[in-house]
Structure formats: structure tokens, C-alpha cells
C-alpha positions in Angstrom: -22.4 -20.9 13.6 -20.6 -18.3 11.4 -17.0 -19.0 10.6 -14.7 -16.1 9.7 -11.3 -16.4 8.1 -8.9 -13.5 8.4 -6.2 -13.6 5.8 -3.4 -11.0 5.9 -1.2 -10.6 2.9 2.4 -9.6 3.5 4.3 -8.5 0.5 7.1 -6.2 -0.7 8.7 -6.3 -4.2 12.4 -7.2 -4.6 14.3 -4.0 -4.1 17.7 -5.4 -4.9 19.7 -3.9 -7.8 22.5 -5.6 -9.8 24.9 -5.3 -6.9 22.5 -7.0 -4.5 21.8 -3.8 -2.6 18.2 -2.9 -1.6 17.4 0.5 -3.1 14.5 1.2 -0.7 14.0 0.3 2.9 10.4 -0.7 3.1 11.0 -4.4 3.9 13.1 -3.4 7.0 10.6 -0.8 8.1 7.6 -3.0 7.9 9.6 -5.8 9.5 10.1 -3.7 12.7 6.5 -2.4 12.6 4.1 -5.1 11.1 5.6 -8.5 10.2 6.0 -9.6 13.8 3.2 -7.5 15.3 0.4 -8.9 13.2 0.8 -12.6 14.2 1.8 -11.5 17.8 -1.4 -9.7 18.2 -3.3 -12.8 17.2 -1.4 -14.9 19.7 -2.3 -12.5 22.5 -6.0 -13.8 22.3 -6.5 -17.5 23.0 -8.9 -19.0 20.6 -8.4 -16.4 17.8 -7.1 -17.9 14.6 -5.9 -16.3 11.4 -4.0 -16.9 8.1 -1.0 -15.1 6.7 0.6 -15.0 3.3 4.3 -14.3 3.1 5.6 -13.7 -0.4 9.0 -15.1 -1.6 10.6 -11.7 -2.2 9.8 -10.7 1.4 11.2 -14.0 2.8 14.4 -13.6 0.7 15.0 -10.0 1.8 14.3 -10.7 5.4 16.9 -13.5 5.2 19.3 -11.0 3.6 19.0 -8.7 6.6 19.7 -11.6 8.9 22.8 -12.5 6.9 24.3 -9.1 6.0 22.7 -6.6 8.4 22.3 -3.0 7.3 25.1 -3.3 4.7 22.6 -4.8 2.2 20.3 -1.7 2.3 21.3 1.5 0.6 19.2 3.7 2.9 20.2 2.0 6.1 23.9 2.2 5.1 23.5 5.9 4.7 21.4 6.2 7.9 24.2 4.6 9.9 26.8 7.1 8.7 27.6 10.4 10.5 25.7 13.0 8.5 29.0 14.9 8.0 30.3 11.9 6.0 27.3 12.1 3.5 27.4 13.7 0.1 24.8 16.3 -0.7 22.7 13.8 -2.8 23.1 11.1 -0.1 22.0 13.5 2.6 19.0 14.6 0.5 18.0 10.9 0.0 18.1 10.2 3.7 16.0 13.4 4.4 13.5 12.4 1.7 12.9 8.9 3.3 12.7 10.4 6.8 10.0 12.8 5.7 7.7 10.3 3.9 6.3 8.9 7.2 2.5 9.5 7.8 2.4 12.8 9.6 -0.8 12.6 11.6 -0.5 9.1 13.0 3.3 8.4 13.1 5.1 11.8 13.2 2.8 14.0 15.3 2.7 11.7 18.3 6.5 12.3 18.7 6.8 16.0 19.4 10.5 16.4 18.4 9.9 14.5 15.2 7.0 16.8 14.3 9.2 19.8 15.1 11.9 18.7 12.7 9.7 17.2 10.0 9.0 20.5 8.2 12.4 22.1 8.5 13.9 22.5 5.1 17.5 22.6 6.3 18.8 20.5 9.2 22.1 20.7 10.9 24.0 17.5 11.4 22.9 17.1 15.0 19.3 17.7 14.0 19.5 15.2 11.1 20.7 12.5 13.6 17.7 13.3 15.8 15.4 13.0 12.8 17.0 9.7 11.8 16.5 8.2 15.2 13.0 9.5 15.5 12.1 8.2 12.1 13.2 4.7 13.0 11.5 4.8 16.4 8.2 5.9 14.7 8.4 2.8 12.6 8.9 0.5 15.6 5.8 -1.6 16.3 4.2 -2.3 19.6 6.1 -5.5 20.3 9.4 -3.6 20.1 8.0 -0.7 22.1 6.9 -3.0 24.9 9.7 -5.5 24.8 12.9 -3.9 23.6 14.6 -1.7 26.3 16.6 0.4 23.8 13.4 1.3 21.8 11.4 2.2 24.9 14.3 4.2 26.5 14.9 6.3 23.3 11.2 6.9 22.9 11.0 8.1 26.5 14.0 10.4 26.1 12.4 11.9 23.0 15.2 14.1 21.8 18.9 14.9 22.0 20.2 11.7 20.3 23.7 11.1 19.1 25.5 8.9 16.6 26.0 6.2 19.3 22.2 6.0 19.8 21.7 5.2 16.2 24.2 2.4 16.5 22.6 0.9 19.6 19.1 1.1 18.0 20.2 -0.5 14.7 22.0 -3.3 16.6 18.8 -4.0 18.6 16.6 -4.0 15.4 19.0 -6.3 13.5 18.8 -8.7 16.4 15.0 -8.6 16.2 14.8 -9.4 12.5 15.7 -13.1 12.8 12.8 -13.7 15.2 10.1 -12.8 12.6 9.9 -15.9 10.4 10.2 -18.4 13.4 7.3 -16.6 15.0 5.1 -17.6 12.0 6.5 -21.1 12.0 5.7 -21.7 15.7 2.2 -20.3 15.5 1.5 -22.5 12.4 2.8 -25.5 14.3 0.2 -25.1 17.1 -2.6 -24.3 14.7 -3.1 -20.7 15.6 -2.4 -19.6 12.0 -2.3 -21.0 8.5 0.6 -19.9 6.4 0.8 -19.6 2.6 3.0 -18.0 0.0 2.7 -16.6 -3.6 4.3 -17.4 -6.9 7.9 -16.3 -6.7 8.0 -12.7 -7.7 4.3 -11.8 -7.2 3.4 -12.1 -10.9 0.0 -11.9 -12.5 0.0 -15.6 -13.4 -3.0 -15.6 -15.8 -1.3 -12.8 -17.9 1.9 -14.9 -18.1 -0.1 -17.9 -19.3 -2.1 -16.0 -21.8 -2.3 -12.2 -22.3 -5.7 -12.6 -23.9 -7.0 -13.3 -20.4 -7.1 -9.5 -20.0 -9.6 -9.2 -22.9 -11.6 -12.2 -21.8 -11.9 -10.5 -18.4 -12.7 -7.1 -19.9 -13.2 -6.9 -23.7 -12.4 -3.2 -23.6 -8.8 -3.7 -22.4 -6.1 -3.0 -24.9 -3.4 -5.6 -24.7 0.3 -5.1 -25.7 1.4 -5.7 -29.2 2.6 -9.1 -30.2 2.4 -10.8 -26.8 4.3 -13.9 -26.0 2.9 -16.7 -23.8 5.3 -17.1 -20.9 4.0 -20.5 -19.7 7.4 -21.9 -18.6 7.9 -18.7 -16.5 4.5 -19.2 -14.9 5.5 -22.8 -13.8 8.9 -21.6 -12.6 7.3 -18.9 -10.5 5.2 -21.5 -8.6 8.0 -24.2 -8.4 10.6 -21.8 -7.0 8.2 -20.2 -4.5 7.4 -23.7 -3.2 11.1 -24.6 -2.9 11.8 -21.4 -1.0 8.9 -22.0 1.4 10.1 -25.5 2.0 13.6 -24.3 2.7 12.3 -21.7 5.1 9.5 -23.6 7.0 10.4 -27.2 6.5 7.3 -28.4 4.7 5.4 -27.8 1.5 2.8 -25.0 1.5 -0.9 -26.0 1.7 -2.2 -22.8 0.2 -1.2 -20.0 -2.1 -2.4 -16.4 -2.4 -2.3 -15.8 -6.2 -0.6 -12.4 -6.6 -3.3 -9.7 -6.5 -5.9 -12.5 -6.3 -5.4 -13.0 -10.1 -6.9 -16.3 -11.2 -8.0 -18.3 -14.2 -8.7 -22.0 -14.7 -5.2 -22.7 -16.1 -3.5 -21.2 -13.1 -5.7 -23.2 -10.8 -4.6 -26.3 -12.7 -1.0 -25.4 -11.9 -1.8 -25.0 -8.2 -3.5 -28.4 -8.3 -0.5 -30.0 -9.9 1.6 -28.8 -7.0 -0.7 -30.3 -4.4 -2.1 -27.1 -3.0 -5.4 -27.4 -1.2 -6.6 -23.8 -1.3 -6.2 -20.3 -2.9 -8.1 -17.1 -2.5 -9.4 -14.2 -4.5 -12.2 -11.5 -4.5 -16.0 -11.9 -4.5 -16.1 -10.2 -8.0 -14.6 -13.3 -9.5 -17.3 -15.5 -7.9 -20.1 -13.4 -9.1 -18.8 -13.2 -12.6 -18.2 -17.0 -12.6 -21.8 -17.6 -11.5 -23.3 -14.9 -13.6 -25.1 -13.7 -10.5 -24.3 -11.3 -7.6 -26.6 -13.1 -5.0 -24.8 -12.5 -1.7 -25.7 -15.9 -0.2 -23.3 -17.6 -2.7 -20.4 -15.6 -1.2 -20.9 -17.3 2.2 -20.7 -20.8 0.9 -17.5 -22.8 0.4 -16.4 -23.3 -3.3 -13.8 -25.4 -5.2 -12.5 -25.6 -8.7 -10.6 -28.7 -9.9 -10.3 -29.9 -6.3 -8.8 -26.7 -5.0 -10.8 -24.7 -2.5 -11.1 -21.0 -3.5 -11.9 -18.5 -0.7 -13.7 -15.4 -2.0 -13.1 -12.3 0.0 -16.0 -10.3 1.3 -15.0 -7.0 -0.4 -17.1 -4.7 1.9 -15.9 -6.2 5.2 -12.3 -6.3 4.0 -12.4 -2.7 2.9 -14.0 -1.5 6.1 -10.8 -2.6 7.9 -8.5 -1.5 5.2 -9.8 2.0 4.6 -12.7 3.0 6.8 -12.2 2.1 10.4 -9.1 4.2 10.8 -11.5 7.2 11.0 -13.4 5.6 13.9 -12.7 5.0 17.6 -11.7 1.3 18.1 -14.9 0.4 20.0 -17.1 2.1 17.4 -15.3 0.4 14.5 -15.6 -3.0 16.2 -19.3 -2.4 17.0 -19.8 -1.7 13.3 -17.9 -4.7 12.1 -19.7 -7.1 14.5 -23.0 -5.6 13.4 -22.2 -6.5 9.8 -21.1 -10.0 10.8 -24.2 -10.6 12.9 -26.4 -9.6 9.9 -24.6 -12.3 7.9 -25.0 -14.8 10.7 -28.8 -14.1 10.9 -29.4 -14.2 7.1 -27.1 -17.1 6.0 -26.9 -20.4 7.8 -23.4 -21.7 8.6 -21.8 -18.8 6.7 -18.1 -18.9 5.8 -16.8 -15.3 5.7 -13.4 -14.5 4.3 -11.8 -11.1 5.2 -8.7 -10.7 3.1 -6.5 -7.7 2.7 -3.0 -6.2 2.9 -1.5 -7.0 6.2 1.0 -4.1 6.5 0.2 -0.9 4.6 -3.1 0.1 6.2 -2.0 0.3 9.8 0.2 3.4 9.5 -3.0 5.4 8.7 -4.5 4.1 11.9 -3.8 5.8 15.3 -1.4 3.7 17.3 -0.6 1.5 14.3 -4.1 -0.1 14.7 -3.0 -1.9 17.9 -6.1 -0.6 19.8 -8.4 -1.7 17.0 -7.0 -5.2 16.8 -7.0 -5.6 20.6 -10.7 -4.6 20.7 -11.6 -6.7 17.6 -9.9 -9.9 18.7 -11.2 -9.6 22.3 -14.8 -9.1 21.1 -14.6 -12.1 18.7 -13.2 -14.3 21.4 -16.3 -13.6 23.5 -18.9 -14.0 20.7 -20.7 -17.4 20.9 -22.3 -17.4 17.5 -19.0 -16.8 15.6 -15.6 -18.4 15.5 -12.4 -17.6 13.7 -10.8 -20.4 11.6 -7.7 -20.8 9.5 -7.7 -21.3 5.7 -6.4 -24.8 6.3 -9.4 -25.6 8.4 -12.0 -24.1 6.1 -10.5 -26.0 3.1 -11.4 -29.3 4.9 -15.1 -28.6 4.9 -17.7 -29.7 2.3 -17.6 -27.5 -0.8 -19.6 -26.7 -3.9 -18.0 -27.1 -7.3 -17.8 -24.1 -9.6 -19.0 -24.7 -13.2 -16.3 -22.2 -14.5 -13.9 -19.6 -13.1 -13.9 -16.2 -14.6 -10.4 -14.8 -15.2 -9.7 -11.7 -13.2 -8.1 -10.2 -10.1 -9.3 -8.7 -6.8 -9.3 -5.3 -8.4 -12.7 -5.0 -10.1 -12.5 -8.6 -11.2 -10.3 -7.5 -14.2 -6.6 -7.2 -15.0 -6.7 -3.5 -15.9 -4.5 -2.5 -13.0 -1.6 -4.3 -14.7 -2.3 -4.0 -18.4 -4.1 -1.7 -20.8 -2.6 1.7 -20.1 0.1 2.7 -22.6 2.8 2.7 -19.9 1.8 -0.7 -18.6 1.7 -2.1 -22.1 5.1 -0.5 -22.8 6.6 -2.4 -19.9 5.1 -5.7 -21.1 6.3 -5.0 -24.6 9.9 -4.5 -23.3 9.6 -7.9 -21.6 8.5 -9.6 -24.8 11.2 -7.8 -26.8 13.8 -9.0 -24.4 12.4 -12.6 -24.4 12.5 -12.7 -28.2 16.2 -11.5 -28.2 17.0 -14.1 -25.5 15.4 -16.9 -27.6 17.8 -16.0 -30.4 20.9 -16.2 -28.2 19.8 -18.9 -25.9 21.7 -21.8 -27.7 25.0 -20.0 -27.2 24.6 -19.6 -23.4 25.7 -22.0 -20.6 23.3 -23.2 -17.9 24.7 -20.8 -15.2 24.0 -17.8 -17.4 20.6 -19.0 -18.4 19.6 -19.5 -14.7 20.7 -16.0 -13.9 18.8 -14.6 -16.9 15.7 -16.6 -15.7 16.0 -14.9 -12.3 15.8 -11.5 -14.0 12.9 -12.4 -16.2 10.9 -13.6 -13.2 11.8 -10.5 -11.2 10.7 -8.3 -14.2 7.3 -10.0 -14.1 6.5 -8.7 -10.6 3.1 -7.1 -10.5 4.3 -4.1 -8.6 6.0 -2.5 -11.6 2.8 -2.6 -13.6 0.8 -1.3 -10.6 2.7 1.9 -10.5 2.8 2.5 -14.2 0.0 4.5 -15.7 -2.1 7.1 -13.9 -4.3 5.0 -11.6 -1.8 5.0 -8.6 0.6 7.5 -7.2 4.0 7.1 -5.6 6.8 9.6 -5.0 9.1 6.7 -5.9 8.0 6.0 -9.5 11.4 6.8 -10.9 13.0 4.3 -8.5 10.5 1.6 -9.3 10.8 2.3 -13.1 14.6 2.0 -12.8 14.5 -1.3 -10.9 12.1 -2.8 -13.5 14.3 -1.8 -16.5 17.5 -2.8 -14.7 16.4 -6.5 -14.8 16.0 -6.4 -18.5 19.2 -4.5 -19.1 21.0 -7.1 -17.0 19.7 -9.9 -19.2 21.4 -8.3 -22.3 24.6 -7.8 -20.3 24.6 -11.5 -19.3 24.1 -12.4 -23.0 27.0 -9.9 -23.8 24.6 -8.0 -26.1 24.2 -4.3 -26.2 20.8 -3.5 -24.6 18.3 -1.7 -26.8 18.2 2.1 -26.3 14.6 2.1 -25.2 15.6 0.2 -22.0 17.5 3.3 -20.9 14.5 5.6 -21.5 12.2 5.8 -18.5 8.7 4.4 -19.1 7.3 6.8 -16.4 8.6 9.5 -14.1 7.6 12.2 -11.8 6.6 14.4 -14.8 3.8 12.0 -15.7 2.5 11.4 -12.2 2.8 15.0 -11.3 -0.2 15.5 -13.7 -2.2 14.3 -10.7 -0.8 17.2 -8.6 -0.6 20.4 -10.6 0.8 23.5 -8.9 -0.6 27.1 -8.9 0.7 29.2 -11.7 -0.5 32.8 -10.9 -2.7 34.7 -8.5 -6.5 34.0 -8.4 -9.3 35.9 -6.7 -12.5 33.7 -7.0 -15.9 34.8 -5.8 -16.8 32.7 -2.8 -20.4 31.6 -3.7 -20.1 27.8 -4.0 -20.5 27.8 -7.7 -18.1 27.3 -10.6 -19.1 30.6 -12.2 -16.4 30.5 -14.9 -13.6 28.3 -16.2 -11.2 31.2 -15.7 -12.0 31.8 -12.1 -9.8 29.0 -10.8 -7.6 28.8 -13.9 -4.3 29.7 -12.1 -4.9 27.3 -9.2 -3.2 24.2 -8.2 -5.1 20.9 -8.2 -4.9 17.5 -6.6 -7.0 14.7 -8.0 -7.8 12.7 -4.9 -9.7 10.1 -6.8 -6.5 8.9 -8.6 -4.1 8.9 -5.7 -5.2 5.7 -4.0 -5.7 2.0 -4.6 -8.8 1.0 -6.5 -9.5 -1.6 -3.8 -10.9 1.4 -1.8 -14.7 1.4 -2.4 -15.3 4.9 -1.0 -12.4 7.1 -0.1 -14.5 10.0 0.8 -16.8 12.7 -0.7 -14.1 15.0 -2.0 -12.6 14.1 -5.4 -10.5 17.1 -6.2 -8.8 19.9 -4.3 -8.0 23.3 -5.9 -5.9 25.9 -4.1 -4.5 29.3 -4.8 -3.9 32.8 -3.4 -3.7 36.5 -4.0 -2.1 39.2 -1.9 -4.6 39.0 0.9 -6.2 35.5 1.0 -5.6 31.8 0.5 -8.4 30.1 -1.5 -9.5 26.5 -1.4 -12.0 24.7 -3.6 -13.3 21.1 -3.0 -15.2 19.2 -5.7 -17.1 15.9 -5.2 -20.4 14.5 -4.0 -21.4 17.1 -1.4 -24.8 15.8 -0.6 -24.1 14.2 2.8 -21.5 16.8 3.7 -23.9 19.7 3.2 -26.6 17.8 5.1 -24.7 17.1 8.3 -21.0 17.7 7.8 -18.0 19.7 9.0 -14.7 20.7 7.5 -11.8 21.3 9.9 -8.7 23.0 8.6 -5.5 22.4 10.5 -2.4 24.5 10.2 0.6 22.7 11.8 2.2 26.0 12.8 -0.9 27.1 14.8 -2.5 25.8 17.9 -6.1 26.5 16.9 -8.0 24.7 14.1 -10.4 26.4 11.7 -13.8 24.7 11.9 -16.4 25.1 9.1 -20.0 23.9 9.8 -21.3 22.9 6.4 -24.9 23.3 7.6 -24.4 27.0 8.4 -23.1 28.2 5.1 -22.5 30.7 3.6 -20.3 32.5 6.1 -18.3 35.7 5.7 -15.4 37.4 7.4 -11.7 36.4 7.7 -13.0 32.9 7.1 -15.5 32.9 4.2 -17.1 29.8 2.8 -20.0 28.7 0.6 -21.2 25.4 -0.8 -23.6 24.7 -3.6 -22.1 22.7 -6.5 -18.6 23.0 -5.0 -17.1 24.1 -1.7 -15.2 27.4 -1.8 -13.2 28.8 1.1 -11.3 32.0 1.5 -8.9 32.5 4.5 -7.5 35.9 5.2 -3.7 35.8 5.4 -3.7 38.2 8.4 -4.9 35.4 10.7 -1.5 33.7 10.2 0.3 36.7 11.8 4.0 36.7 11.0 4.1 33.2 9.7 5.8 32.9 6.3 5.1 29.3 5.5 2.3 27.0 6.6 1.4 23.3 6.3 -2.3 22.8 5.9 -4.5 19.7 6.2 -8.3 19.3 6.0 -10.5 16.8 7.7 -14.0 16.1 6.4 -16.6 14.7 8.9 -20.2 13.5 8.4 -22.4 13.0 11.4 -19.4 13.5 13.6 -17.3 10.7 11.9 -14.2 11.7 10.0 -14.5 10.3 6.6 -11.6 11.8 4.7 -8.3 13.5 5.4 -7.0 15.9 2.7 -4.7 16.0 0.9 -4.4 12.2 0.8 -0.8 12.2 -0.4 0.8 14.8 1.9 0.1 18.2 3.3 -0.2 21.5 1.4 2.9 23.5 2.0 2.0 27.1 1.3 4.4 30.1 1.1 2.5 33.1 2.3 5.0 35.4 0.6 4.6 33.7 -2.7 5.3 35.8 -5.7 5.0 32.9 -8.2 8.5 33.2 -9.4 8.5 29.5 -8.3 5.5 27.3 -8.1 4.0 25.9 -4.9 4.4 22.3 -4.3 2.8 19.5 -2.3 
């Protein structure tokens, strides 16, 4: 009998500023879409079990919504206002948030939302409509099926007024307090296990000893003059445990170490607090054993009396990144085939599928509801496999590990959080602030010291370091950067000391990350032959580096790594670089223009082609589209889907759509 443990990690960083206001609304939006829906979908299938991790910042911010309603959230406070009462910057912020929703899966299914989404200038009545539709798009299936106001507004589809916003917000705020009790009740009956994470989602091994980064990867450059933050590491665990007890009425049995980051010293801390299990990635197991023999992954392991579940990276990533391109039945067939292969090859296998429990689903059609319904129903009917909770698997016999390699669930190293100059600069500002604090600590009373500790622990959150550097992209890097530095600035203000000037200088900003998305500079007219004939041929084009826009947890995003685009007076030109082997063998590219009913299919097996749509592929893919096919359109929004053997394997661009001005004279650049 194969046992499979699903473990869904729910996390958002602390978005509160010095005033206590949340600067970004993602806790609220995922609350109405994912935090209730995920355990609810498990409960719909008797016999199916799962495990959930809820981080302390998420718990605290959900409780804040329960206590203060929309007033604690900067965006929601603006959303609730009549648009005519908003200043120009406030209005722009509301519009920006409302147009960051995934277009294909969340916007397009709501026709009026899709209609308004690309309008640059909205009247006040139109903005109210967009605000309501934005919020409805984020409502999960439980709300759509069980909240009358949500279902009524979705059915109406358009023509909303300010009173509709008020009714909708009232219903959603009434819903928020039901989320945490849902987890508590399902844990009580054994349907789920429930765990938490060190308080502010820190990389605990780096707090204990920054040299862990070099032990994990000798090539990693660590910050100058690092300080061990051992007391902070202990406080992160102690305070998380206290919040969990306050919320759920008992001590946690397990922890998800933030980002699966482990070392032997952090395991000792978990042991000290009576925890029975933690989890991380298979890369840590293989590095600890000095072998990547797959059979070891499906055994149960412990270190220092603490069970460590090691995630099956491939199975987890199939759900996180691949199955959104497949029909639910096809995806579940594939998943079960992988699981059956494990069952046949490894006796009494213990399989751990561990991944983010909230962010992947907005890329799935229907918020992955159809996928999970199909998956759980299939598992409930499978005699050779059963789902178990982490609490249950931690009670089984285990093999002791001789050592535990320090690392995380990203490549088994810490490089996502340290090593890049921006990441190291953030750490160095923490160390600088700590040294200054140590000099002033004797003069401070306990109340001030406790408030300062809160800010240090918040500044140690892994999310800030995730977004620094060039390995991940977000439109909100400036906001994240400001939140990080705010915590350190507040420490100086609490000490009544002038903050150092470098804390007012952004560590990163749009300028740095826009290097991943460069815009066209002047007209180009490349020869469409599928070859990079000359460096100068595409010199004036724009470029998106797809390989650097997404999480490194994604094993294979797709065959295309870079997109180039440009134009001249008569044509739009596209160039796609990457591994074209399978795409040329049995692939298609489909170009969608939102403003047109018809798509543009390109059969990669029939290239080259000529005419108004010309294309060729050898070392690269080159495409030319005559502007006359767009008729009188002045602007278009363009997307590309790549399919291999009929299965969509990539949607481009990954970060947005290409907005192209067909009347471009290059006095201003294109943008994405």
C-alpha cells in the first residue's frame, strides 16, 4: 500500500507598515479565493486526508481583517470609496491592482471585466464596475456556490453601483472569520494535519549561521561581517508556537521550515519545542545521503527524533506548474500513472507532495476546482493507495539520517536568499542595524526593546530576499523594498537615533527588474529565415527573458526562454529563442490578439511559410505579421500559446501580455 501525504503551504508576508495598515491586499484576496476553498475541497471527499501549513503572518493578518474590516487595508479602503473621492495617485493604484489579475483564467471568463481590462482611461462608473468584477474574479468556488450576493452579482455581470460594492464587501468580511475555524474543525476530526512556520517566515539556518550558505554551496558569496542571530531564531519559533496555541488551542505537532530551509541546528530547536515532524525537499535528502537513489525518497526518515518528510519534487511540480495546461482528467491520469509506477517499484512507499497552496491555482482554469475534484475522487476510489496526514506518517517506523545537509527546497541551497549583491545588501543592513542596536540596548526600556524585536523579526522574512536580485520578477518590488527598509528605519526611530542614509536608498526598484523586460528602441526589419544572421538584425527589438521571470521551483517552464519583438511600418516581428527540438518535431504556436475573434495558428512542422503571416524556424523562431490584417485597430494585446503533441506547454509572455501600438513612431517605447 502506497501512502501519499499532500501538504499545502499557505503564506503571505506581513504587509503592515508603521501605522498598521496593510499596503497590499493579497492576504484578503487569497482568503476569499483559496484559504477556505483548499480544505473545503478536501472535506467534500470522505476518506481523503491532507495537511496544511498556515504561517503566523497569515494568521495575524486574517485576525486583523476580522477585527478591523477593510479599514486595516490600504487598497480595500480605497476600493470602498466612490471613485470621484479618490486622488489621481489613489485612483491609479486601484486601477493597477485591478489589472494585475491573471487575464486568461480569471478575467476572460467574465466578459465585462475583459472588456474593461485594457481600457486606459475609465470613467467613474466604469471603474466601479471594474472594482466589483475584480473582487468577484477573486471569489473562490465556496463563495460562488454558497454566498447569494456573490452569485447574484456574477449572474448580473455588469452595471454595478457603489451600493453593490458595499454589499459585496460586507458579505466578504462576514466570510473571513470562518476560515481559521474551518481548519480547526477538520483537524479535530483527523481529516487534516495543521502546522505553522517560524514567526516571520525566516530562513532559520541563515539566522543561526550565515556560513550555512557556503556549506550548502561553496560558490555562494555571503554578506560582509555577518552576525549570528541565534536569539532571533529561537524567538521566531517560540512566538510562532505561542500564536498557534492562541489560535487553535493546542501546541503544533509539526512545522514547515520557511522555504524548506533546514540544518541540524534548526532541527535541534524544533526538537526542543516538542515538534514531531518537519518537511523539506528531496534535494536535501539526496545531498545528506550522498546518493540520488529514488527508493530512499519513499522511505520515512528522522533526524534527532524529528520526522522529516522529503517532497517528491517532480510530482509536486507537476501540480504546481504543469497540469494547468491539461484537461483535469488527463492531468489526473498522468498523476496516477506516476503514482502507480512508484507503488509497483517501491514497497510500502511514503510519498510527500508539498507545494504552495494558493498561488498556482489562478493559473488553472476555474481556479483548479475541476482538477482537485477529479484528483480527490480518483484517489478515493484507488485501492492500492491511501492519503494520510503528516501527523499519521510521523507515527510510523523511520530510518535515522546520519547527517542533514543544510539547504532549502530551491536546489538544496540558500542561493535564492543570499549571494546576489542586492540580497547581501539587505542582510548587511540588518547586521548594521543590529550592531547599532547592541550599542544602544542598555539605555532602552523593555517595552521599546520588545517593539524593536518585532521589527527585527519582520525584517528577517524570507520574502524580501526572494524578490531582491534578478532571479524573480514582481511589479511590486518597490513596495516590497520599502516595507523591508521600513522595519529597520523604525528600529532607529524607536531608539531615537537618526537612521543611516542608506536605509532611505532603495536596494532594488523597477529599473533593475525591468532589465528582464527591455522595450523596443527603433524600427527593425529582420529576414524571416529562422537564423540569427546578425547581431544587428534584432538590435532595436524589445526582449523578455522568460527564464528569469518565474520561481526556480519550476523544473521546466517550457521550451521558449526569450521573446524578442519589434516592428517597422508594415509588419510586427516576433522572435522566440529556446530549445526548439520538440516544438519543431510536433508543435504549434497560436497567436491570440484580444481585440480579434480569430487566432493565428502556426504549424511548426510546415515551416517556412510566407504571406501576411510569415514564419521560419531553424536555430530560432522568427515570425512576421502584416499590420494590414489588424484593419483599423490602433492597439492590440497579444499572447502566444506553445503546444507540443496537442498539449499546451507554455503561455507567453509569462508575466503579462504584449501591448503593441500599431501606430508607434518610437517617440515613446512600447511596454509590457
